[in-house]
C-alpha positions as a Markdown table, in Angstrom:
| # | Residue | x | y | z |
|---|---|---|---|---|
| 1 | Met | 25.8 | -8.2 | -1.6 |
| 2 | Arg | 24.2 | -7.9 | 1.8 |
| 3 | Asp | 24.3 | -10.6 | 4.4 |
| 4 | Gly | 21.7 | -13.3 | 3.9 |
| 5 | Ile | 21.1 | -12.8 | 0.1 |
| 6 | Trp | 23.1 | -16.0 | -0.7 |
| 7 | Glu | 20.8 | -18.1 | 1.5 |
| 8 | Thr | 17.6 | -16.9 | -0.2 |
| 9 | Thr | 15.9 | -19.5 | -2.5 |
| 10 | Ala | 13.8 | -19.1 | -5.6 |
| 11 | Gln | 11.5 | -21.7 | -7.0 |
| 12 | Phe | 8.9 | -21.7 | -9.8 |
| 13 | Ala | 5.7 | -23.6 | -9.4 |
| 14 | Gln | 6.2 | -24.8 | -13.0 |
| 15 | Asn | 9.7 | -24.5 | -14.4 |
| 16 | Gln | 8.8 | -24.8 | -18.1 |
| 17 | Val | 5.9 | -22.7 | -19.4 |
| 18 | Thr | 4.7 | -22.4 | -23.0 |
| 19 | Pro | 3.5 | -18.8 | -23.9 |
| 20 | Pro | 1.1 | -17.4 | -23.1 |
| 21 | Gly | 1.2 | -19.6 | -20.0 |
| 22 | Ser | 2.2 | -18.4 | -16.5 |
| 23 | Thr | 3.7 | -19.7 | -13.3 |
| 24 | Ser | 4.4 | -18.5 | -9.8 |
| 25 | Leu | 7.7 | -17.6 | -8.3 |
| 26 | Thr | 8.2 | -18.3 | -4.6 |
| 27 | Leu | 11.1 | -16.7 | -2.7 |
| 28 | Gly | 12.1 | -18.5 | 0.4 |
| 29 | Asn | 14.5 | -18.5 | 3.3 |
| 30 | Thr | 14.4 | -14.7 | 3.4 |
| 31 | Gly | 14.9 | -14.5 | 7.2 |
| 32 | Gly | 18.6 | -13.6 | 6.8 |
| 33 | Leu | 17.9 | -10.6 | 4.5 |
| 34 | Ala | 18.5 | -7.2 | 6.0 |
| 35 | Ala | 15.5 | -4.8 | 5.7 |
| 36 | Gly | 15.7 | -2.9 | 2.5 |
| 37 | Asp | 14.8 | -2.9 | -1.2 |
| 38 | Tyr | 16.2 | -5.6 | -3.5 |
| 39 | Met | 16.0 | -6.2 | -7.2 |
| 40 | Val | 15.3 | -9.7 | -8.5 |
| 41 | Thr | 15.8 | -10.4 | -12.2 |
| 42 | Val | 13.7 | -13.2 | -13.7 |
| 43 | Ser | 15.0 | -14.5 | -17.1 |
| 44 | Gly | 13.4 | -16.9 | -19.5 |
| 45 | Thr | 14.7 | -18.5 | -22.6 |
| 46 | Ala | 13.1 | -20.5 | -25.5 |
| 47 | Ala | 14.3 | -22.1 | -28.7 |
| 48 | Gly | 14.2 | -19.5 | -31.5 |
| 49 | Ser | 13.9 | -16.6 | -29.0 |
| 50 | Pro | 16.5 | -14.1 | -27.9 |
| 51 | Gly | 15.2 | -14.5 | -24.4 |
| 52 | His | 13.3 | -12.2 | -22.0 |
| 53 | Ser | 13.9 | -10.8 | -18.6 |
| 54 | Met | 12.0 | -8.8 | -16.1 |
| 55 | Asp | 13.1 | -6.9 | -13.0 |
| 56 | Leu | 11.0 | -7.3 | -9.9 |
| 57 | Gly | 11.2 | -5.3 | -6.7 |
| 58 | Leu | 11.4 | -7.1 | -3.4 |
| 59 | Asp | 10.8 | -5.0 | -0.3 |
| 60 | Val | 12.0 | -6.6 | 3.0 |
| 61 | Phe | 10.6 | -5.3 | 6.3 |
| 62 | Asp | 11.7 | -6.3 | 9.8 |
| 63 | Leu | 9.6 | -4.0 | 12.0 |
| 64 | Ala | 6.0 | -2.9 | 12.2 |
| 65 | Pro | 5.5 | 0.3 | 10.1 |
| 66 | Gly | 5.5 | 3.6 | 11.8 |
| 67 | Thr | 2.1 | 5.3 | 12.5 |
| 68 | Pro | 1.2 | 8.0 | 9.9 |
| 69 | Met | 0.0 | 11.3 | 11.3 |
| 70 | Leu | -2.7 | 13.2 | 9.5 |
| 71 | Ala | -1.6 | 16.7 | 8.3 |
| 72 | Ala | -4.7 | 17.8 | 6.4 |
| 73 | Pro | -7.6 | 18.2 | 6.8 |
| 74 | Ala | -7.2 | 18.7 | 10.5 |
| 75 | Asp | -9.1 | 16.6 | 12.9 |
| 76 | Gly | -12.4 | 18.4 | 13.5 |
| 77 | Ala | -12.1 | 20.5 | 10.4 |
| 78 | Thr | -15.5 | 21.9 | 9.1 |
| 79 | Asp | -16.7 | 23.3 | 5.8 |
| 80 | Gln | -14.5 | 20.9 | 3.9 |
| 81 | Pro | -14.8 | 20.3 | 0.1 |
| 82 | Phe | -16.6 | 17.2 | -1.1 |
| 83 | Arg | -13.3 | 16.0 | -2.5 |
| 84 | Pro | -10.9 | 16.8 | 0.4 |
| 85 | Thr | -7.2 | 16.1 | -0.1 |
| 86 | Phe | -6.0 | 13.9 | 2.7 |
| 87 | Glu | -2.4 | 14.4 | 3.6 |
| 88 | Trp | -0.2 | 12.6 | 6.2 |
| 89 | Thr | 3.3 | 12.3 | 7.4 |
| 90 | Ser | 5.6 | 9.7 | 5.8 |
| 91 | Thr | 6.5 | 6.6 | 7.8 |
| 92 | Asn | 9.2 | 3.9 | 7.5 |
| 93 | Gln | 8.9 | 0.1 | 7.1 |
| 94 | Gly | 5.8 | 0.0 | 5.1 |
| 95 | Ala | 4.8 | -0.7 | 1.5 |
| 96 | Ser | 1.7 | 1.3 | 1.1 |
| 97 | Tyr | -1.1 | 3.2 | 2.9 |
| 98 | Thr | -4.8 | 2.4 | 3.1 |
| 99 | Leu | -7.4 | 5.2 | 3.6 |
| 100 | Glu | -11.0 | 4.4 | 4.8 |
| 101 | Val | -13.7 | 7.0 | 5.1 |
| 102 | Asp | -17.1 | 6.2 | 6.7 |
| 103 | Asp | -20.0 | 8.0 | 8.3 |
| 104 | Glu | -20.3 | 5.3 | 11.0 |
| 105 | Pro | -17.7 | 4.8 | 13.8 |
| 106 | Ser | -17.9 | 1.0 | 13.2 |
| 107 | Phe | -16.6 | 1.4 | 9.6 |
| 108 | Ser | -19.2 | -1.2 | 8.6 |
| 109 | Ser | -20.1 | 0.6 | 5.3 |
| 110 | Pro | -17.3 | 2.8 | 4.1 |
| 111 | Val | -18.0 | 5.4 | 1.5 |
| 112 | Leu | -14.3 | 5.2 | 0.4 |
| 113 | Val | -11.7 | 2.5 | 0.7 |
| 114 | Glu | -8.4 | 3.3 | -1.1 |
| 115 | Thr | -5.6 | 0.7 | -0.9 |
| 116 | Gly | -2.1 | 0.7 | -2.3 |
| 117 | Ile | -1.5 | 4.4 | -1.9 |
| 118 | Thr | 2.3 | 4.9 | -2.1 |
| 119 | Glu | 2.3 | 8.7 | -1.7 |
| 120 | Thr | 1.5 | 10.8 | 1.4 |
| 121 | Ser | -1.6 | 12.3 | 0.0 |
| 122 | Phe | -4.8 | 11.2 | -1.7 |
| 123 | Thr | -7.8 | 13.1 | -3.2 |
| 124 | Pro | -11.0 | 11.1 | -4.0 |
| 125 | Glu | -11.9 | 10.9 | -7.7 |
| 126 | Thr | -15.6 | 11.4 | -6.8 |
| 127 | Asp | -17.4 | 13.6 | -4.3 |
| 128 | Leu | -18.0 | 12.3 | -0.8 |
| 129 | Pro | -21.7 | 12.3 | 0.2 |
| 130 | Asn | -23.1 | 15.8 | 0.9 |
| 131 | Arg | -23.6 | 17.2 | 4.4 |
| 132 | Thr | -22.0 | 14.4 | 6.4 |
| 133 | Val | -19.6 | 14.1 | 9.3 |
| 134 | Phe | -16.9 | 11.7 | 8.2 |
| 135 | Leu | -14.6 | 9.5 | 10.2 |
| 136 | Ala | -11.4 | 8.4 | 8.4 |
| 137 | Ser | -8.9 | 5.7 | 9.3 |
| 138 | Leu | -5.4 | 5.7 | 7.8 |
| 139 | Cys | -2.9 | 2.9 | 8.1 |
| 140 | Arg | 0.6 | 2.0 | 6.8 |
| 141 | Glu | 0.9 | -1.6 | 5.7 |
| 142 | Ser | 3.6 | -4.0 | 4.8 |
| 143 | Met | 3.2 | -7.7 | 4.0 |
| 144 | Arg | 3.3 | -8.7 | 7.6 |
| 145 | Tyr | 2.4 | -5.6 | 9.6 |
| 146 | Arg | -0.3 | -2.9 | 9.8 |
| 147 | Ser | -0.1 | 0.3 | 11.8 |
| 148 | Val | -3.4 | 2.2 | 12.2 |
| 149 | Leu | -3.8 | 5.9 | 12.8 |
| 150 | Asp | -6.4 | 7.1 | 15.2 |
| 151 | Ile | -9.8 | 7.9 | 13.7 |
| 152 | Phe | -10.3 | 11.6 | 12.8 |
| 153 | His | -13.4 | 13.6 | 11.9 |
| 154 | Val | -14.0 | 15.7 | 8.8 |
| 155 | Asp | -17.2 | 17.7 | 8.3 |
| 156 | Asn | -18.4 | 18.8 | 4.9 |
| 157 | Arg | -21.9 | 19.9 | 6.1 |
| 158 | Gly | -21.2 | 23.5 | 5.6 |
| 159 | Ala | -19.5 | 23.1 | 2.2 |
| 160 | Pro | -21.2 | 24.7 | -0.8 |
| 161 | Gly | -23.3 | 22.5 | -2.9 |
């Protein structure tokens, strides 16, 4: 085991639960854990039951995530499809990416907000609005930190349709 794992605590909000009830698990005193991925197994028993268990992933971060860099479409690209595939470089120390696309620099009314992206690319499921210059923001997030990529511009005004 890595240093610090033995000092970590686990506590359920309600220790005894009757199915189909639920409870919350709180992990505490995690400051001594080294950054990395951990597996936590939660087990339950009940009279007349063989018992149940579930593995949960625990990702521990100790730095702000790196800044992703857009690979495609290029900043300033024109004649883009209405469903462009956004691709970016991988970064460390983050759990997921968030992609926001808007036609206003203030990002006050985004036409697309996709959170929880775990891969380094994303293609919208529906067309982006026709004949618009888009600004997009991409960030890498962990539970505590957020790293934002500079805004880039994508133009689909010359795209067919």
